[in-house]
C-alpha positions in Angstrom: -7.0 -9.7 -13.6 -4.4 -9.7 -16.3 -1.6 -12.1 -15.8 0.9 -9.6 -17.3 0.6 -7.1 -14.5 1.0 -9.7 -11.7 3.8 -11.4 -13.5 6.0 -8.4 -13.2 6.1 -8.9 -9.4 9.7 -9.9 -8.9 12.7 -9.8 -6.6 13.8 -6.2 -7.0 17.3 -7.2 -5.8 16.3 -9.0 -2.7 18.3 -12.1 -3.3 17.5 -15.6 -4.6 15.2 -18.3 -3.4 16.8 -20.8 -1.1 18.8 -23.3 -3.2 16.9 -26.2 -1.8 14.3 -25.5 -4.5 10.8 -24.3 -4.7 8.5 -25.6 -1.9 5.2 -27.1 -2.9 1.8 -25.7 -1.9 0.2 -26.8 1.3 -3.4 -26.8 0.5 -6.7 -26.4 2.4 -9.4 -27.2 -0.1 -7.0 -26.4 -2.9 -5.9 -23.0 -1.4 -2.1 -22.3 -1.0 -0.7 -21.6 2.4 2.3 -19.5 3.5 5.6 -21.1 2.7 8.9 -21.0 4.7 12.2 -19.8 3.2 15.2 -21.6 4.7 18.3 -19.5 5.6 21.7 -20.6 4.3 23.5 -18.0 6.5 25.0 -19.0 9.9 22.5 -17.9 12.4 23.3 -16.6 15.9 22.1 -18.5 19.0 19.0 -17.0 20.4 19.4 -14.1 22.9 23.0 -13.4 21.9 22.3 -10.0 20.3 21.1 -7.0 22.4 17.8 -5.5 21.5 18.2 -2.3 19.5 15.7 0.6 20.1 15.1 2.6 16.9 16.0 6.3 17.3 13.2 8.8 17.8 12.9 11.0 14.7 13.3 14.8 15.3 11.3 17.3 13.4 13.3 19.3 10.9 11.2 22.3 11.9 8.0 23.2 13.8 5.7 26.0 12.6 2.1 27.0 12.5 1.0 24.3 14.9 2.6 21.6 12.9 5.7 19.4 13.1 7.6 18.6 9.9 9.7 15.5 9.4 11.7 14.1 6.6 12.1 10.4 5.8 14.6 9.6 3.1 14.3 6.1 1.6 17.7 4.8 0.6 19.6 1.6 0.2 22.1 0.7 2.9 24.1 -2.2 4.4 23.5 -3.0 8.0 24.5 -5.8 10.3 21.4 -7.9 11.0 23.2 -11.2 11.5 26.5 -10.9 13.5 29.5 -10.7 11.2 27.5 -10.3 8.0 26.3 -7.3 6.0 22.7 -7.2 4.7 21.5 -4.9 2.1 18.2 -3.2 3.0 15.9 -0.4 1.8 15.3 1.7 4.8 13.8 5.0 6.0 16.9 6.9 6.8 18.9 3.9 5.8 17.8 1.9 8.9 15.7 -1.1 9.6 13.3 -0.5 11.1 13.0 3.2 10.3 13.1 5.9 13.1 10.1 6.0 15.5 8.0 9.1 15.0 6.4 10.3 18.2 3.5 12.7 17.5 0.7 14.4 19.4 -3.0 13.8 18.8 -4.6 16.8 17.2 -1.3 18.3 16.2 -0.6 18.3 12.5 2.3 16.1 11.5 3.8 16.5 8.0 6.1 13.8 6.7 8.1 14.6 3.6 9.1 11.3 1.9 12.2 11.5 -0.3 12.7 8.5 -2.6 16.3 7.7 -3.3 15.6 4.2 -4.3 15.5 2.8 -7.8 11.8 1.9 -7.6 8.5 3.8 -6.9 7.2 3.7 -3.3 4.1 4.7 -1.4 3.9 5.7 2.3 1.0 4.5 4.4 0.4 5.4 8.1 -1.2 2.2 9.3 -4.0 3.1 11.7 -3.9 6.8 10.8 -7.1 8.8 10.4 -5.8 10.5 7.3 -7.1 12.6 4.3 -7.2 10.5 1.1 -4.4 12.3 -0.6 -2.0 11.4 2.3 -3.4 7.9 3.0 -1.0 6.0 0.7 -3.5 4.8 -1.9 -1.4 2.1 -3.7 -1.2 3.8 -7.0 -0.2 7.2 -5.6 3.4 6.6 -6.4 6.5 8.5 -5.4 8.9 8.0 -8.3 12.6 7.5 -7.8 14.3 10.8 -7.2 11.0 12.5 -6.3 9.4 13.5 -3.0 6.0 14.0 -1.5 4.5 15.5 1.6 2.1 13.5 3.6 -0.1 15.5 6.0 -1.4 13.7 9.1 -3.9 15.8 11.1 -4.0 13.0 13.8 -7.5 13.8 14.9 -7.6 10.5 16.8 -6.8 8.9 20.1 -3.3 8.0 21.4 -2.3 4.7 19.8 0.6 2.5 18.6 0.6 2.9 14.8 3.2 2.0 12.3 4.2 3.2 8.8 5.3 1.1 5.8 5.4 1.0 2.0 2.1 0.4 0.2 3.0 0.2 -3.5 0.5 -1.8 -5.5 1.8 -5.3 -6.3 5.1 -4.7 -4.5 4.2 -4.1 -0.8 5.5 -7.6 0.2 9.0 -7.3 -1.2 9.5 -3.7 -0.3 8.4 -4.1 3.3 10.4 -7.3 3.5 13.5 -5.4 2.6 13.0 -2.9 5.4 10.5 -0.2 4.6 8.7 -0.1 8.0 8.8 1.9 11.2 6.8 2.7 14.3 4.6 5.8 14.8 3.4 6.6 18.3 0.5 9.0 18.9 0.3 10.5 22.4 -2.4 12.5 24.1 -3.3 14.1 27.5 -5.6 11.3 28.5 -3.0 8.6 28.2 -0.2 10.8 29.8 -2.4 11.4 32.8 -2.2 7.6 33.6 0.6 6.2 35.8 1.7 3.8 33.0 5.4 2.9 32.5 7.1 5.6 30.5 10.5 6.7 29.2 12.9 3.8 28.7 10.2 1.5 30.1 7.9 2.3 27.2 9.3 0.1 24.4 8.2 -0.2 20.8 8.8 -3.8 19.6 8.4 -4.3 15.8 8.4 -8.1 15.3 8.9 -9.6 11.9 10.5 -12.7 10.2 13.1 -12.9 7.5 15.4 -15.4 5.9 19.0 -14.9 4.7 21.4 -16.2 2.0 24.9 -17.4 3.0 26.3 -13.9 2.4 23.6 -12.2 4.6 21.4 -11.1 1.7 17.7 -11.2 2.5 15.9 -14.0 0.7 12.6 -13.4 -1.0 11.1 -15.5 -3.8 12.0 -14.4 -7.3 8.7 -14.6 -9.2 10.1 -14.1 -12.7 12.0 -16.8 -14.7 11.4 -19.7 -12.3 8.3 -21.8 -13.3 6.0 -22.5 -10.4 7.6 -20.0 -8.0 4.8 -17.5 -8.2 2.2 -20.1 -7.5 4.2 -21.7 -4.7 4.5 -18.4 -2.7 1.1 -16.8 -3.4 0.0 -18.1 0.0 2.5 -15.9 1.8 6.2 -15.8 2.6 7.6 -16.9 6.0 11.1 -16.3 7.3 12.9 -18.7 9.6 14.6 -15.9 11.7 12.5 -13.9 14.1 13.6 -10.2 14.3 12.6 -7.7 16.9 13.5 -4.1 16.0 15.7 -5.6 13.3 17.7 -7.9 15.5 17.5 -11.7 15.6 16.1 -13.2 18.8 17.5 -10.3 20.9 17.8 -9.9 24.6 17.0 -6.8 26.7 18.3 -6.2 30.2 15.5 -5.0 32.4 15.0 -3.8 36.0 12.6 -5.4 38.4 9.8 -3.0 37.4 6.8 -2.6 35.0 7.5 -2.2 31.3 5.1 -1.2 28.6 5.7 -3.3 25.5 4.2 -1.9 22.3 3.9 -5.1 20.2 3.6 -4.7 16.4 3.3 -7.7 14.0 5.1 -6.4 11.0 5.6 -9.8 9.3 4.4 -10.4 5.8 2.4 -13.5 6.6 3.3 -14.9 10.0 0.8 -14.9 12.9 2.2 -14.9 16.4 0.8 -16.4 19.7 2.9 -14.4 22.1 3.4 -15.5 25.7 5.9 -14.9 28.5 5.0 -17.8 30.7 3.4 -15.4 33.2 0.6 -12.9 33.2 0.6 -9.9 30.8 -1.8 -7.0 31.3 -3.1 -5.8 28.0 -3.9 -2.1 28.0 -4.3 -1.3 24.3 -5.0 -2.5 20.8 -4.7 -1.1 17.3 -6.9 1.9 18.0 -5.5 2.9 21.4 -6.3 2.2 25.1 -8.9 -0.3 26.2 -11.6 0.8 28.5 -10.1 -1.3 31.2 -7.1 -3.6 31.4 -7.3 -7.3 31.0 -4.9 -10.0 32.1 -3.9 -12.5 29.5 -1.6 -15.5 29.3 -1.0 -15.3 25.6 -1.8 -12.8 22.8 -2.5 -13.6 19.2 -1.4 -11.0 16.6 -2.0 -11.4 12.9 0.0 -9.4 10.4 -0.7 -5.7 10.9 -2.2 -6.0 14.4 -0.8 -4.3 17.4 -1.2 -4.6 21.2 0.1 -2.8 24.2 0.9 -4.9 27.2 2.4 -4.2 30.6 4.8 -6.9 32.0 5.8 -6.6 35.7 9.3 -7.9 36.0 9.3 -7.3 39.8 7.6 -10.7 39.9 11.1 -12.1 39.1 14.4 -12.2 40.9 17.6 -10.6 39.7 19.3 -13.1 37.5 16.2 -14.7 36.1 15.3 -14.7 32.4 11.8 -14.2 30.9 11.3 -15.4 27.3 8.8 -13.9 24.9 7.8 -16.9 23.0 5.7 -17.6 19.9 3.4 -20.5 20.7 2.3 -20.7 17.1 5.9 -21.4 16.0 8.1 -24.5 16.0 11.9 -24.7 16.6 13.6 -21.4 16.3 10.4 -19.7 15.2 8.9 -20.4 18.6 11.4 -18.0 20.2 11.0 -14.2 19.9 13.2 -12.4 22.4 14.4 -12.6 26.1 14.4 -10.2 29.0 17.2 -10.5 31.5 16.3 -9.2 34.9 19.5 -7.7 36.2 18.8 -5.0 38.8 16.5 -3.4 41.3 15.1 0.0 40.6 12.3 2.1 42.0 9.0 2.0 40.1 6.1 4.3 40.7 4.1 3.1 37.7 0.8 1.2 37.9 -2.0 0.0 35.8 -5.3 1.7 36.9 -8.6 -0.2 36.8 -10.0 2.3 34.4 -8.0 3.4 31.3 -10.3 5.2 28.9 -13.8 5.8 27.7 -14.5 3.8 24.5 -17.6 4.8 22.7 -19.7 1.8 21.6 -21.0 2.1 18.0 -24.6 1.1 17.7 -25.1 -1.4 14.9 -28.8 -0.6 15.1 -28.1 2.8 13.5 -26.2 1.3 10.6 -27.4 2.6 7.3 -26.4 -0.5 5.4 -24.8 -3.9 5.9 -22.2 -4.8 3.2 -20.8 -8.2 2.3 -17.1 -8.8 1.6 -16.0 -12.3 0.7 -12.2 -13.0 0.8 -11.3 -16.0 -1.4 -8.8 -17.4 -3.9 -9.4 -17.7 -7.6 -7.2 -18.5 -10.6 -3.8 -16.9 -10.2 -4.6 -14.5 -7.4 -6.7 -13.5 -4.4 -10.2 -12.0 -4.7 -12.7 -9.8 -2.8 -16.3 -10.5 -3.8 -15.0 -12.6 -6.6 -12.9 -9.8 -8.2 -9.2 -8.8 -8.2 -8.2 -5.3 -7.2 -9.0 -2.5 -9.7 -8.0 0.9 -8.4 -10.7 2.5 -10.6 -13.6 0.3 -9.3 -15.3 1.3 -6.1 -16.6 -1.7 -4.2 -18.6 0.5 -1.8 -19.6 4.2 -1.5 -20.4 4.9 2.2 -21.6 8.3 3.1 -19.7 10.6 5.3 -20.9 10.3 8.9 -22.8 7.1 8.3 -22.4 4.0 10.5 -22.2 0.8 8.5 -21.8 -2.9 9.3 -19.4 -4.9 7.1 -19.6 -8.6 7.1 -16.3 -10.2 6.2 -16.1 -13.9 5.2 -12.9 -15.9 4.5 -11.8 -19.1 2.9 -8.4 -19.4 4.6 -6.9 -17.0 7.2 -6.9 -13.3 6.1 -5.9 -10.4 8.4 -8.2 -7.7 7.1 -7.1 -4.0 7.3 -9.5 -1.1 6.9 -8.1 2.3 6.0 -9.5 5.7 7.2 -11.5 4.7 10.3 -11.2 2.2 13.1 -13.9 -0.3 13.7 -15.4 -2.5 16.4 -15.9 -6.2 16.1 -19.6 -7.1 16.5 -19.6 -10.9 16.0 -17.2 -13.8 15.2 -19.2 -16.6 13.6 -22.3 -15.2 15.1 -20.9 -14.9 18.7 -20.4 -11.5 20.3 -17.0 -10.9 21.8 -16.8 -10.7 25.6 -16.0 -7.4 27.4 -16.4 -3.8 26.5 -15.9 -2.6 22.9 -12.4 -1.8 21.5 -11.1 0.0 18.5 -9.3 -2.0 15.8 -8.0 -1.3 12.3 -7.0 -4.9 11.5 -8.9 -8.1 12.3 -7.9 -11.7 11.7 -10.4 -13.8 9.7 -9.5 -17.4 10.4 -10.2 -20.3 8.1 -13.9 -20.4 7.0 -14.9 -17.7 9.4 -17.3 -14.7 9.3 -16.6 -11.5 11.3 -19.0 -8.6 11.4 -17.5 -5.2 12.1 -19.2 -1.8 12.7 -17.6 1.5 11.7 -18.4 5.1 11.1 -16.8 7.1 8.3 -15.7 10.5 9.5 -14.0 13.8 8.5 -12.7 12.9 5.0 -14.3 12.1 1.6 -12.3 10.3 -1.0 -10.8 7.0 -2.0 -9.5 4.4 0.4 -8.9 0.7 0.5 -9.8 -2.5 2.4 -7.4 -5.3 2.0 -5.8 -8.5 3.3 -2.6 -7.7 5.3 -0.9 -10.9 4.4 1.3 -8.9 2.0 1.6 -11.6 -0.6 -2.2 -11.8 -0.7 -2.4 -8.1 -1.0 0.1 -8.0 -3.8 -1.8 -10.7 -5.7 -5.0 -8.5 -5.8 -6.8 -9.1 -2.5 -7.7 -5.4 -2.1 -10.9 -3.4 -2.7 -11.2 0.3 -3.2 -14.1 2.3 -1.6 -15.0 5.9 -1.8 -16.5 8.0 1.0 -19.0 10.4 -0.5 
């Protein structure tokens, strides 16, 4: 890895580092950990802001069995903190971007128009996508240019999201607002009596920090000795946002709600809990085979989970907090639900949700090793920094493979192209039926084995850490399906 290329990672107009100075590195065996940026802006009290629901994007046209959308990336000023204006980069000038609702098996074409001053790349996270539309980190859309991304969506219904994926700059560009939800629906899911309509809620959760004037803080990595090293472990904000609002509140009926939870933070992991039972019905790759009741739910950056919360268990006037058990102080709060009315509810969660094929690791053609570690001035996979021209693996189309992932510190690992199933965690098999994932958290000094099958498309893809600062500092590997 050349220092010059990584050293150009800089602020891009995001604001200055908090004036308190550069925090030091918290080390585990000499490895830097995520660092918190402290806001200087006046922050609202929790639950004082209503939850916004991003608008649903409408196709600009539909023809030939396809729906065509247009996303224009542009700078805008929005009110994130009450009474202050915050500059963002947003799809359609909003943060998050509009929610795209698409149909499994129906081609969706998204034209990305870049009206920003920097190159961008669009990635549909969790999409089963041809390589030319997957958002390879060097497939740049230049300022003033546009590009069409074609998503055939030959996949199950699932909660996906889209975000910027530019090499070396994913962290600051997503931090500034380039992210949105993408929901894939299908007939199997629609036949179930799950909560729908206004009770089917996308919740994009992330953290940010703010200067006194409302500007988003992000570490400037140029011209400040030691800043780059201090933040290579990841950037944490001290304000928790849901759909772009700080610690919001949503008024709900005494009924079941489907919450589509997406961890869109750069580096923060959440342990989400409501104080009562939540029924998990889905994960990254869509519906589980059967629901499971959980008291808390851990989501690393990039992971999603669909849960149903039954607010009929509460009385009108009660409040239900969605909390982060992994946080302290204000970062332990996420949002609040205010139960304020009675309404009829015909929804339910059936005992059987879907059929999930179990991949047979005994049919794997090869087992590959991927070691995630720190080294020098960056992050490495198998001892090497990312090189878009070097293929770390060349799986064959249609083959099943087992990939063994080993970590030093925590790394949420995201695989492009195909979903996978977790076989073992430190040698132990997970309980319950198999489930489809596209991102898995490796905890400190942990080994996770996954099994996947490469289908439909030949070409270049990537495997990378979804701690975005780790990704930007070279923790990515290219592979080619042949």
